[in-house]
PDB file of N, CA, C, O and CB in Angstrom:
ATOM      1  N   LEU A   1     124.181  89.123 105.325  1.00  0.00           N
ATOM      2  CA  LEU A   1     123.293  88.371 104.495  1.00  0.00           C
ATOM      3  C   LEU A   1     123.411  88.545 103.098  1.00  0.00           C
ATOM      4  O   LEU A   1     123.700  89.663 102.674  1.00  0.00           O
ATOM      5  CB  LEU A   1     122.030  88.631 104.818  1.00  0.00           C
ATOM      6  N   GLN A   2     123.235  87.631 102.344  1.00  0.00           N
ATOM      7  CA  GLN A   2     123.184  87.841 100.862  1.00  0.00           C
ATOM      8  C   GLN A   2     121.781  88.456 100.438  1.00  0.00           C
ATOM      9  O   GLN A   2     120.832  88.472 101.221  1.00  0.00           O
ATOM     10  CB  GLN A   2     123.435  86.427 100.096  1.00  0.00           C
ATOM     11  N   MET A   3     121.719  88.915  99.262  1.00  0.00           N
ATOM     12  CA  MET A   3     120.471  89.498  98.755  1.00  0.00           C
ATOM     13  C   MET A   3     119.233  88.668  98.886  1.00  0.00           C
ATOM     14  O   MET A   3     118.151  89.127  99.252  1.00  0.00           O
ATOM     15  CB  MET A   3     120.632  89.818  97.371  1.00  0.00           C
ATOM     16  N   GLU A   4     119.466  87.349  98.548  1.00  0.00           N
ATOM     17  CA  GLU A   4     118.262  86.463  98.727  1.00  0.00           C
ATOM     18  C   GLU A   4     117.794  86.376 100.224  1.00  0.00           C
ATOM     19  O   GLU A   4     116.605  86.280 100.527  1.00  0.00           O
ATOM     20  CB  GLU A   4     118.594  85.005  98.199  1.00  0.00           C
ATOM     21  N   GLY A   5     118.759  86.414 101.083  1.00  0.00           N
ATOM     22  CA  GLY A   5     118.403  86.256 102.576  1.00  0.00           C
ATOM     23  C   GLY A   5     117.710  87.567 103.009  1.00  0.00           C
ATOM     24  O   GLY A   5     116.794  87.524 103.830  1.00  0.00           O
ATOM     25  N   ILE A   6     118.130  88.727 102.473  1.00  0.00           N
ATOM     26  CA  ILE A   6     117.501  89.943 102.883  1.00  0.00           C
ATOM     27  C   ILE A   6     116.005  89.930 102.335  1.00  0.00           C
ATOM     28  O   ILE A   6     115.074  90.316 103.042  1.00  0.00           O
ATOM     29  CB  ILE A   6     118.339  91.199 102.348  1.00  0.00           C
ATOM     30  N   ALA A   7     115.837  89.482 101.085  1.00  0.00           N
ATOM     31  CA  ALA A   7     114.482  89.366 100.453  1.00  0.00           C
ATOM     32  C   ALA A   7     113.678  88.392 101.294  1.00  0.00           C
ATOM     33  O   ALA A   7     112.518  88.691 101.576  1.00  0.00           O
ATOM     34  CB  ALA A   7     114.563  88.867  98.925  1.00  0.00           C
ATOM     35  N   ASP A   8     114.173  87.317 101.691  1.00  0.00           N
ATOM     36  CA  ASP A   8     113.395  86.366 102.534  1.00  0.00           C
ATOM     37  C   ASP A   8     112.997  86.929 103.864  1.00  0.00           C
ATOM     38  O   ASP A   8     111.851  86.813 104.297  1.00  0.00           O
ATOM     39  CB  ASP A   8     114.182  85.115 102.770  1.00  0.00           C
ATOM     40  N   LEU A   9     113.991  87.558 104.524  1.00  0.00           N
ATOM     41  CA  LEU A   9     113.674  88.184 105.773  1.00  0.00           C
ATOM     42  C   LEU A   9     112.537  89.281 105.633  1.00  0.00           C
ATOM     43  O   LEU A   9     111.615  89.318 106.448  1.00  0.00           O
ATOM     44  CB  LEU A   9     114.957  88.800 106.345  1.00  0.00           C
ATOM     45  N   LEU A  10     112.621  90.091 104.672  1.00  0.00           N
ATOM     46  CA  LEU A  10     111.555  91.093 104.444  1.00  0.00           C
ATOM     47  C   LEU A  10     110.289  90.462 104.128  1.00  0.00           C
ATOM     48  O   LEU A  10     109.277  90.877 104.693  1.00  0.00           O
ATOM     49  CB  LEU A  10     111.903  92.031 103.354  1.00  0.00           C
ATOM     50  N   ASN A  11     110.219  89.504 103.290  1.00  0.00           N
ATOM     51  CA  ASN A  11     109.037  88.784 102.939  1.00  0.00           C
ATOM     52  C   ASN A  11     108.413  88.151 104.155  1.00  0.00           C
ATOM     53  O   ASN A  11     107.191  88.188 104.302  1.00  0.00           O
ATOM     54  CB  ASN A  11     109.342  87.753 101.908  1.00  0.00           C
ATOM     55  N   GLU A  12     109.162  87.603 104.983  1.00  0.00           N
ATOM     56  CA  GLU A  12     108.709  86.868 106.282  1.00  0.00           C
ATOM     57  C   GLU A  12     108.127  88.005 107.125  1.00  0.00           C
ATOM     58  O   GLU A  12     106.983  87.892 107.565  1.00  0.00           O
ATOM     59  CB  GLU A  12     109.986  86.054 107.112  1.00  0.00           C
ATOM     60  N   HIS A  13     108.843  89.067 107.364  1.00  0.00           N
ATOM     61  CA  HIS A  13     108.336  90.057 108.203  1.00  0.00           C
ATOM     62  C   HIS A  13     107.067  90.854 107.718  1.00  0.00           C
ATOM     63  O   HIS A  13     106.221  91.267 108.511  1.00  0.00           O
ATOM     64  CB  HIS A  13     109.403  90.952 108.446  1.00  0.00           C
ATOM     65  N   PHE A  14     107.005  91.020 106.486  1.00  0.00           N
ATOM     66  CA  PHE A  14     105.807  91.826 106.002  1.00  0.00           C
ATOM     67  C   PHE A  14     104.739  90.793 105.368  1.00  0.00           C
ATOM     68  O   PHE A  14     103.750  91.198 104.757  1.00  0.00           O
ATOM     69  CB  PHE A  14     106.292  92.984 104.847  1.00  0.00           C
ATOM     70  N   GLU A  15     105.009  89.493 105.556  1.00  0.00           N
ATOM     71  CA  GLU A  15     104.063  88.426 105.030  1.00  0.00           C
ATOM     72  C   GLU A  15     103.711  88.652 103.640  1.00  0.00           C
ATOM     73  O   GLU A  15     102.534  88.530 103.298  1.00  0.00           O
ATOM     74  CB  GLU A  15     102.783  88.355 105.828  1.00  0.00           C
ATOM     75  N   ASN A  16     104.732  89.013 102.692  1.00  0.00           N
ATOM     76  CA  ASN A  16     104.589  89.088 101.349  1.00  0.00           C
ATOM     77  C   ASN A  16     103.421  90.223 100.987  1.00  0.00           C
ATOM     78  O   ASN A  16     102.763  90.121  99.952  1.00  0.00           O
ATOM     79  CB  ASN A  16     104.266  87.633 100.826  1.00  0.00           C
ATOM     80  N   ARG A  17     103.249  91.173 101.811  1.00  0.00           N
ATOM     81  CA  ARG A  17     102.240  92.224 101.590  1.00  0.00           C
ATOM     82  C   ARG A  17     102.802  93.423 100.880  1.00  0.00           C
ATOM     83  O   ARG A  17     102.028  94.285 100.463  1.00  0.00           O
ATOM     84  CB  ARG A  17     101.643  92.661 102.897  1.00  0.00           C
ATOM     85  N   VAL A  18     104.120  93.534 100.715  1.00  0.00           N
ATOM     86  CA  VAL A  18     104.652  94.689 100.115  1.00  0.00           C
ATOM     87  C   VAL A  18     105.627  94.223  98.981  1.00  0.00           C
ATOM     88  O   VAL A  18     106.211  93.141  99.044  1.00  0.00           O
ATOM     89  CB  VAL A  18     105.353  95.588 101.187  1.00  0.00           C
ATOM     90  N   GLU A  19     105.762  95.058  97.994  1.00  0.00           N
ATOM     91  CA  GLU A  19     106.699  94.781  96.972  1.00  0.00           C
ATOM     92  C   GLU A  19     107.885  95.830  97.085  1.00  0.00           C
ATOM     93  O   GLU A  19     107.689  97.039  97.206  1.00  0.00           O
ATOM     94  CB  GLU A  19     105.984  94.825  95.566  1.00  0.00           C
ATOM     95  N   PHE A  20     109.058  95.273  97.037  1.00  0.00           N
ATOM     96  CA  PHE A  20     110.287  96.133  97.332  1.00  0.00           C
ATOM     97  C   PHE A  20     111.337  95.813  96.301  1.00  0.00           C
ATOM     98  O   PHE A  20     111.374  94.729  95.720  1.00  0.00           O
ATOM     99  CB  PHE A  20     110.880  95.875  98.811  1.00  0.00           C
ATOM    100  N   PHE A  21     112.208  96.819  96.090  1.00  0.00           N
ATOM    101  CA  PHE A  21     113.274  96.645  95.186  1.00  0.00           C
ATOM    102  C   PHE A  21     114.612  97.002  95.957  1.00  0.00           C
ATOM    103  O   PHE A  21     114.720  98.078  96.546  1.00  0.00           O
ATOM    104  CB  PHE A  21     113.046  97.537  93.899  1.00  0.00           C
ATOM    105  N   ILE A  22     115.565  96.118  95.935  1.00  0.00           N
ATOM    106  CA  ILE A  22     116.890  96.551  96.652  1.00  0.00           C
ATOM    107  C   ILE A  22     117.886  96.648  95.480  1.00  0.00           C
ATOM    108  O   ILE A  22     118.083  95.751  94.661  1.00  0.00           O
ATOM    109  CB  ILE A  22     117.441  95.424  97.870  1.00  0.00           C
ATOM    110  N   HIS A  23     118.501  97.879  95.506  1.00  0.00           N
ATOM    111  CA  HIS A  23     119.559  98.078  94.497  1.00  0.00           C
ATOM    112  C   HIS A  23     120.916  98.180  95.272  1.00  0.00           C
ATOM    113  O   HIS A  23     121.204  99.166  95.950  1.00  0.00           O
ATOM    114  CB  HIS A  23     119.276  99.413  93.600  1.00  0.00           C
ATOM    115  N   PRO A  24     121.677  97.157  95.132  1.00  0.00           N
ATOM    116  CA  PRO A  24     123.074  97.174  95.700  1.00  0.00           C
ATOM    117  C   PRO A  24     124.020  97.961  94.842  1.00  0.00           C
ATOM    118  O   PRO A  24     124.174  97.688  93.651  1.00  0.00           O
ATOM    119  CB  PRO A  24     123.625  95.746  95.856  1.00  0.00           C
ATOM    120  N   ASP A  25     124.692  98.999  95.483  1.00  0.00           N
ATOM    121  CA  ASP A  25     125.647  99.734  94.749  1.00  0.00           C
ATOM    122  C   ASP A  25     127.048  99.033  94.754  1.00  0.00           C
ATOM    123  O   ASP A  25     127.413  98.389  95.738  1.00  0.00           O
ATOM    124  CB  ASP A  25     125.731 101.133  95.319  1.00  0.00           C
ATOM    125  N   PRO A  26     127.814  99.167  93.651  1.00  0.00           N
ATOM    126  CA  PRO A  26     129.065  98.506  93.564  1.00  0.00           C
ATOM    127  C   PRO A  26     130.117  99.357  94.490  1.00  0.00           C
ATOM    128  O   PRO A  26     129.917 100.523  94.829  1.00  0.00           O
ATOM    129  CB  PRO A  26     129.520  98.400  91.988  1.00  0.00           C
ATOM    130  N   CYS A  27     131.135  98.675  94.801  1.00  0.00           N
ATOM    131  CA  CYS A  27     132.147  99.287  95.561  1.00  0.00           C
ATOM    132  C   CYS A  27     132.674 100.612  94.892  1.00  0.00           C
ATOM    133  O   CYS A  27     132.993 100.610  93.703  1.00  0.00           O
ATOM    134  CB  CYS A  27     133.261  98.290  95.762  1.00  0.00           C
ATOM    135  N   THR A  28     132.758 101.688  95.634  1.00  0.00           N
ATOM    136  CA  THR A  28     133.200 102.973  95.003  1.00  0.00           C
ATOM    137  C   THR A  28     134.146 103.730  96.017  1.00  0.00           C
ATOM    138  O   THR A  28     133.976 103.615  97.231  1.00  0.00           O
ATOM    139  CB  THR A  28     131.901 103.903  94.610  1.00  0.00           C
ATOM    140  N   ALA A  29     135.108 104.475  95.497  1.00  0.00           N
ATOM    141  CA  ALA A  29     135.967 105.286  96.408  1.00  0.00           C
ATOM    142  C   ALA A  29     135.151 106.215  97.298  1.00  0.00           C
ATOM    143  O   ALA A  29     135.476 106.403  98.470  1.00  0.00           O
ATOM    144  CB  ALA A  29     136.968 106.122  95.593  1.00  0.00           C
ATOM    145  N   SER A  30     134.068 106.808  96.729  1.00  0.00           N
ATOM    146  CA  SER A  30     133.257 107.732  97.546  1.00  0.00           C
ATOM    147  C   SER A  30     132.545 107.053  98.694  1.00  0.00           C
ATOM    148  O   SER A  30     132.190 107.791  99.613  1.00  0.00           O
ATOM    149  CB  SER A  30     132.240 108.419  96.685  1.00  0.00           C
ATOM    150  N   SER A  31     132.290 105.798  98.782  1.00  0.00           N
ATOM    151  CA  SER A  31     131.632 105.162  99.767  1.00  0.00           C
ATOM    152  C   SER A  31     132.574 104.223 100.655  1.00  0.00           C
ATOM    153  O   SER A  31     132.156 103.511 101.567  1.00  0.00           O
ATOM    154  CB  SER A  31     130.540 104.428  99.138  1.00  0.00           C
ATOM    155  N   CYS A  32     133.805 104.319 100.284  1.00  0.00           N
ATOM    156  CA  CYS A  32     134.851 103.383 100.924  1.00  0.00           C
ATOM    157  C   CYS A  32     134.953 103.664 102.360  1.00  0.00           C
ATOM    158  O   CYS A  32     135.121 102.725 103.139  1.00  0.00           O
ATOM    159  CB  CYS A  32     136.278 103.538 100.284  1.00  0.00           C
ATOM    160  N   SER A  33     134.860 104.978 102.817  1.00  0.00           N
ATOM    161  CA  SER A  33     135.097 105.193 104.152  1.00  0.00           C
ATOM    162  C   SER A  33     133.874 104.875 105.158  1.00  0.00           C
ATOM    163  O   SER A  33     133.976 104.975 106.381  1.00  0.00           O
ATOM    164  CB  SER A  33     135.519 106.577 104.257  1.00  0.00           C
ATOM    165  N   ILE A  34     132.761 104.497 104.510  1.00  0.00           N
ATOM    166  CA  ILE A  34     131.630 104.012 105.340  1.00  0.00           C
ATOM    167  C   ILE A  34     131.350 102.527 105.122  1.00  0.00           C
ATOM    168  O   ILE A  34     130.356 102.003 105.624  1.00  0.00           O
ATOM    169  CB  ILE A  34     130.360 104.819 105.031  1.00  0.00           C
ATOM    170  N   CYS A  35     132.181 101.881 104.410  1.00  0.00           N
ATOM    171  CA  CYS A  35     132.022 100.476 104.154  1.00  0.00           C
ATOM    172  C   CYS A  35     132.511  99.645 105.327  1.00  0.00           C
ATOM    173  O   CYS A  35     133.639  99.843 105.777  1.00  0.00           O
ATOM    174  CB  CYS A  35     132.753 100.092 102.897  1.00  0.00           C
ATOM    175  N   GLN A  36     131.746  98.766 105.817  1.00  0.00           N
ATOM    176  CA  GLN A  36     132.077  98.109 107.106  1.00  0.00           C
ATOM    177  C   GLN A  36     132.720  96.673 106.919  1.00  0.00           C
ATOM    178  O   GLN A  36     132.863  95.917 107.879  1.00  0.00           O
ATOM    179  CB  GLN A  36     130.767  97.993 107.971  1.00  0.00           C
ATOM    180  N   ILE A  37     133.063  96.370 105.752  1.00  0.00           N
ATOM    181  CA  ILE A  37     133.746  95.052 105.390  1.00  0.00           C
ATOM    182  C   ILE A  37     135.077  95.140 105.850  1.00  0.00           C
ATOM    183  O   ILE A  37     135.827  95.986 105.363  1.00  0.00           O
ATOM    184  CB  ILE A  37     133.749  94.720 103.877  1.00  0.00           C
ATOM    185  N   GLU A  38     135.490  94.305 106.802  1.00  0.00           N
ATOM    186  CA  GLU A  38     136.770  94.261 107.288  1.00  0.00           C
ATOM    187  C   GLU A  38     137.709  93.529 106.429  1.00  0.00           C
ATOM    188  O   GLU A  38     137.248  92.575 105.802  1.00  0.00           O
ATOM    189  CB  GLU A  38     136.760  93.724 108.551  1.00  0.00           C
ATOM    190  N   ASN A  39     138.946  93.821 106.299  1.00  0.00           N
ATOM    191  CA  ASN A  39     139.965  93.292 105.555  1.00  0.00           C
ATOM    192  C   ASN A  39     139.531  93.284 104.110  1.00  0.00           C
ATOM    193  O   ASN A  39     139.786  92.297 103.420  1.00  0.00           O
ATOM    194  CB  ASN A  39     140.336  91.949 106.051  1.00  0.00           C
ATOM    195  N   CYS A  40     138.861  94.371 103.586  1.00  0.00           N
ATOM    196  CA  CYS A  40     138.451  94.420 102.184  1.00  0.00           C
ATOM    197  C   CYS A  40     139.735  94.687 101.325  1.00  0.00           C
ATOM    198  O   CYS A  40     140.530  95.602 101.536  1.00  0.00           O
ATOM    199  CB  CYS A  40     137.330  95.559 101.954  1.00  0.00           C
ATOM    200  N   LYS A  41     139.820  93.756 100.329  1.00  0.00           N
ATOM    201  CA  LYS A  41     140.907  93.852  99.387  1.00  0.00           C
ATOM    202  C   LYS A  41     140.877  95.105  98.416  1.00  0.00           C
ATOM    203  O   LYS A  41     141.864  95.506  97.799  1.00  0.00           O
ATOM    204  CB  LYS A  41     140.908  92.598  98.582  1.00  0.00           C
ATOM    205  N   GLU A  42     139.674  95.641  98.364  1.00  0.00           N
ATOM    206  CA  GLU A  42     139.523  96.826  97.484  1.00  0.00           C
ATOM    207  C   GLU A  42     139.571  98.193  98.221  1.00  0.00           C
ATOM    208  O   GLU A  42     139.438  99.242  97.591  1.00  0.00           O
ATOM    209  CB  GLU A  42     138.200  96.720  96.739  1.00  0.00           C
ATOM    210  N   ARG A  43     139.754  98.167  99.493  1.00  0.00           N
ATOM    211  CA  ARG A  43     139.753  99.392 100.258  1.00  0.00           C
ATOM    212  C   ARG A  43     140.754 100.397  99.740  1.00  0.00           C
ATOM    213  O   ARG A  43     141.914 100.073  99.484  1.00  0.00           O
ATOM    214  CB  ARG A  43     140.029  99.098 101.688  1.00  0.00           C
ATOM    215  N   LYS A  44     140.274 101.652  99.587  1.00  0.00           N
ATOM    216  CA  LYS A  44     141.143 102.735  99.176  1.00  0.00           C
ATOM    217  C   LYS A  44     141.154 103.850 100.200  1.00  0.00           C
ATOM    218  O   LYS A  44     142.001 104.741 100.136  1.00  0.00           O
ATOM    219  CB  LYS A  44     140.717 103.268  97.831  1.00  0.00           C
ATOM    220  N   ASN A  45     140.288 103.817 101.081  1.00  0.00           N
ATOM    221  CA  ASN A  45     140.269 104.852 102.197  1.00  0.00           C
ATOM    222  C   ASN A  45     140.110 104.130 103.516  1.00  0.00           C
ATOM    223  O   ASN A  45     139.616 103.005 103.591  1.00  0.00           O
ATOM    224  CB  ASN A  45     139.080 105.919 102.013  1.00  0.00           C
ATOM    225  N   ILE A  46     140.548 104.825 104.556  1.00  0.00           N
ATOM    226  CA  ILE A  46     140.276 104.251 105.886  1.00  0.00           C
ATOM    227  C   ILE A  46     138.812 104.285 106.299  1.00  0.00           C
ATOM    228  O   ILE A  46     138.075 105.175 105.875  1.00  0.00           O
ATOM    229  CB  ILE A  46     141.077 104.975 106.914  1.00  0.00           C
ATOM    230  N   PHE A  47     138.400 103.384 107.075  1.00  0.00           N
ATOM    231  CA  PHE A  47     136.937 103.344 107.548  1.00  0.00           C
ATOM    232  C   PHE A  47     136.908 104.715 108.567  1.00  0.00           C
ATOM    233  O   PHE A  47     137.784 104.939 109.402  1.00  0.00           O
ATOM    234  CB  PHE A  47     136.522 101.720 108.437  1.00  0.00           C
ATOM    235  N   GLU A  48     135.794 105.530 108.338  1.00  0.00           N
ATOM    236  CA  GLU A  48     135.592 106.724 109.158  1.00  0.00           C
ATOM    237  C   GLU A  48     134.508 106.553 110.184  1.00  0.00           C
ATOM    238  O   GLU A  48     134.635 106.881 111.364  1.00  0.00           O
ATOM    239  CB  GLU A  48     135.267 107.893 108.294  1.00  0.00           C
ATOM    240  N   LYS A  49     133.414 106.006 109.645  1.00  0.00           N
ATOM    241  CA  LYS A  49     132.302 105.864 110.476  1.00  0.00           C
ATOM    242  C   LYS A  49     131.131 104.954 109.866  1.00  0.00           C
ATOM    243  O   LYS A  49     131.008 104.746 108.659  1.00  0.00           O
ATOM    244  CB  LYS A  49     131.813 107.237 110.786  1.00  0.00           C
ATOM    245  N   LYS A  50     130.314 104.456 110.831  1.00  0.00           N
ATOM    246  CA  LYS A  50     129.183 103.718 110.368  1.00  0.00           C
ATOM    247  C   LYS A  50     128.025 104.703 110.037  1.00  0.00           C
ATOM    248  O   LYS A  50     127.648 105.531 110.866  1.00  0.00           O
ATOM    249  CB  LYS A  50     128.758 102.673 111.432  1.00  0.00           C
ATOM    250  N   LEU A  51     127.514 104.596 108.890  1.00  0.00           N
ATOM    251  CA  LEU A  51     126.407 105.466 108.515  1.00  0.00           C
ATOM    252  C   LEU A  51     125.120 105.093 109.179  1.00  0.00           C
ATOM    253  O   LEU A  51     124.706 103.934 109.170  1.00  0.00           O
ATOM    254  CB  LEU A  51     126.219 105.452 107.051  1.00  0.00           C
ATOM    255  N   ASP A  52     124.447 106.150 109.794  1.00  0.00           N
ATOM    256  CA  ASP A  52     123.194 105.937 110.449  1.00  0.00           C
ATOM    257  C   ASP A  52     122.124 106.005 109.331  1.00  0.00           C
ATOM    258  O   ASP A  52     121.944 107.021 108.660  1.00  0.00           O
ATOM    259  CB  ASP A  52     122.948 107.003 111.609  1.00  0.00           C
ATOM    260  N   TRP A  53     121.396 104.804 109.168  1.00  0.00           N
ATOM    261  CA  TRP A  53     120.362 104.794 108.121  1.00  0.00           C
ATOM    262  C   TRP A  53     119.110 105.456 108.589  1.00  0.00           C
ATOM    263  O   TRP A  53     118.661 105.175 109.701  1.00  0.00           O
ATOM    264  CB  TRP A  53     120.049 103.384 107.679  1.00  0.00           C
ATOM    265  N   THR A  54     118.515 106.324 107.805  1.00  0.00           N
ATOM    266  CA  THR A  54     117.345 106.974 108.123  1.00  0.00           C
ATOM    267  C   THR A  54     116.370 106.837 106.937  1.00  0.00           C
ATOM    268  O   THR A  54     116.752 106.496 105.818  1.00  0.00           O
ATOM    269  CB  THR A  54     117.631 108.407 108.481  1.00  0.00           C
ATOM    270  N   LEU A  55     115.180 107.101 107.222  1.00  0.00           N
ATOM    271  CA  LEU A  55     114.218 107.028 105.970  1.00  0.00           C
ATOM    272  C   LEU A  55     114.621 107.972 104.918  1.00  0.00           C
ATOM    273  O   LEU A  55     114.459 107.657 103.739  1.00  0.00           O
ATOM    274  CB  LEU A  55     112.719 107.361 106.340  1.00  0.00           C
ATOM    275  N   GLU A  56     115.158 109.157 105.262  1.00  0.00           N
ATOM    276  CA  GLU A  56     115.524 110.162 104.270  1.00  0.00           C
ATOM    277  C   GLU A  56     116.750 109.633 103.370  1.00  0.00           C
ATOM    278  O   GLU A  56     116.714 109.627 102.139  1.00  0.00           O
ATOM    279  CB  GLU A  56     115.903 111.534 105.024  1.00  0.00           C
ATOM    280  N   ASN A  57     117.802 109.203 104.118  1.00  0.00           N
ATOM    281  CA  ASN A  57     118.998 108.842 103.198  1.00  0.00           C
ATOM    282  C   ASN A  57     118.847 107.386 102.620  1.00  0.00           C
ATOM    283  O   ASN A  57     119.602 107.009 101.723  1.00  0.00           O
ATOM    284  CB  ASN A  57     120.419 108.942 104.033  1.00  0.00           C
ATOM    285  N   VAL A  58     117.912 106.604 103.116  1.00  0.00           N
ATOM    286  CA  VAL A  58     117.672 105.318 102.348  1.00  0.00           C
ATOM    287  C   VAL A  58     116.903 105.583 101.023  1.00  0.00           C
ATOM    288  O   VAL A  58     117.146 104.921 100.014  1.00  0.00           O
ATOM    289  CB  VAL A  58     116.841 104.285 103.241  1.00  0.00           C
ATOM    290  N   LEU A  59     116.009 106.524 101.051  1.00  0.00           N
ATOM    291  CA  LEU A  59     115.218 106.773  99.915  1.00  0.00           C
ATOM    292  C   LEU A  59     115.853 107.617  98.828  1.00  0.00           C
ATOM    293  O   LEU A  59     115.374 107.720  97.698  1.00  0.00           O
ATOM    294  CB  LEU A  59     114.025 107.381 100.340  1.00  0.00           C
ATOM    295  N   GLU A  60     116.956 108.210  99.237  1.00  0.00           N
ATOM    296  CA  GLU A  60     117.686 109.124  98.196  1.00  0.00           C
ATOM    297  C   GLU A  60     118.244 108.201  97.070  1.00  0.00           C
ATOM    298  O   GLU A  60     118.754 107.115  97.344  1.00  0.00           O
ATOM    299  CB  GLU A  60     118.959 110.003  98.903  1.00  0.00           C
ATOM    300  N   ASN A  61     118.141 108.625  95.909  1.00  0.00           N
ATOM    301  CA  ASN A  61     118.695 107.905  94.804  1.00  0.00           C
ATOM    302  C   ASN A  61     120.053 108.432  94.326  1.00  0.00           C
ATOM    303  O   ASN A  61     120.239 108.954  93.227  1.00  0.00           O
ATOM    304  CB  ASN A  61     117.737 107.930  93.695  1.00  0.00           C
ATOM    305  N   LYS A  62     121.020 108.229  95.314  1.00  0.00           N
ATOM    306  CA  LYS A  62     122.408 108.664  95.137  1.00  0.00           C
ATOM    307  C   LYS A  62     123.302 107.858  95.936  1.00  0.00           C
ATOM    308  O   LYS A  62     122.876 107.242  96.913  1.00  0.00           O
ATOM    309  CB  LYS A  62     122.594 110.087  95.483  1.00  0.00           C
ATOM    310  N   ALA A  63     124.527 107.823  95.580  1.00  0.00           N
ATOM    311  CA  ALA A  63     125.575 107.031  96.344  1.00  0.00           C
ATOM    312  C   ALA A  63     125.817 107.611  97.793  1.00  0.00           C
ATOM    313  O   ALA A  63     125.856 108.832  97.948  1.00  0.00           O
ATOM    314  CB  ALA A  63     126.966 107.045  95.530  1.00  0.00           C
ATOM    315  N   HIS A  64     125.963 106.837  98.742  1.00  0.00           N
ATOM    316  CA  HIS A  64     126.107 107.209 100.102  1.00  0.00           C
ATOM    317  C   HIS A  64     127.512 107.462 100.399  1.00  0.00           C
ATOM    318  O   HIS A  64     128.359 106.736  99.878  1.00  0.00           O
ATOM    319  CB  HIS A  64     125.566 106.194 100.997  1.00  0.00           C
ATOM    320  N   THR A  65     127.882 108.485 101.239  1.00  0.00           N
ATOM    321  CA  THR A  65     129.204 108.863 101.568  1.00  0.00           C
ATOM    322  C   THR A  65     129.254 109.168 103.052  1.00  0.00           C
ATOM    323  O   THR A  65     128.225 109.287 103.717  1.00  0.00           O
ATOM    324  CB  THR A  65     129.659 110.048 100.729  1.00  0.00           C
ATOM    325  N   ALA A  66     130.437 109.287 103.541  1.00  0.00           N
ATOM    326  CA  ALA A  66     130.557 109.648 105.018  1.00  0.00           C
ATOM    327  C   ALA A  66     130.209 111.003 105.247  1.00  0.00           C
ATOM    328  O   ALA A  66     129.897 111.336 106.390  1.00  0.00           O
ATOM    329  CB  ALA A  66     131.932 109.437 105.565  1.00  0.00           C
ATOM    330  N   HIS A  67     130.218 111.906 104.247  1.00  0.00           N
ATOM    331  CA  HIS A  67     130.096 113.406 104.432  1.00  0.00           C
ATOM    332  C   HIS A  67     128.571 113.830 104.216  1.00  0.00           C
ATOM    333  O   HIS A  67     128.239 115.011 104.319  1.00  0.00           O
ATOM    334  CB  HIS A  67     131.086 114.208 103.352  1.00  0.00           C
TER     335      HIS A  67
END
């Protein structure tokens, strides 16, 4: 989904009762191993694992990594 699609989905689910902000991070070497984009032209590291999203790691204000 593109960012607009994500916003539409959340607004539909929460019936526009919440305000939210989504901050997409740019492609970085530190998060390359958890990136699920197949055939990525920017890939610098092999895919290691899918990151399990939790309330704790979603709310952290830092780049996500496999470690």
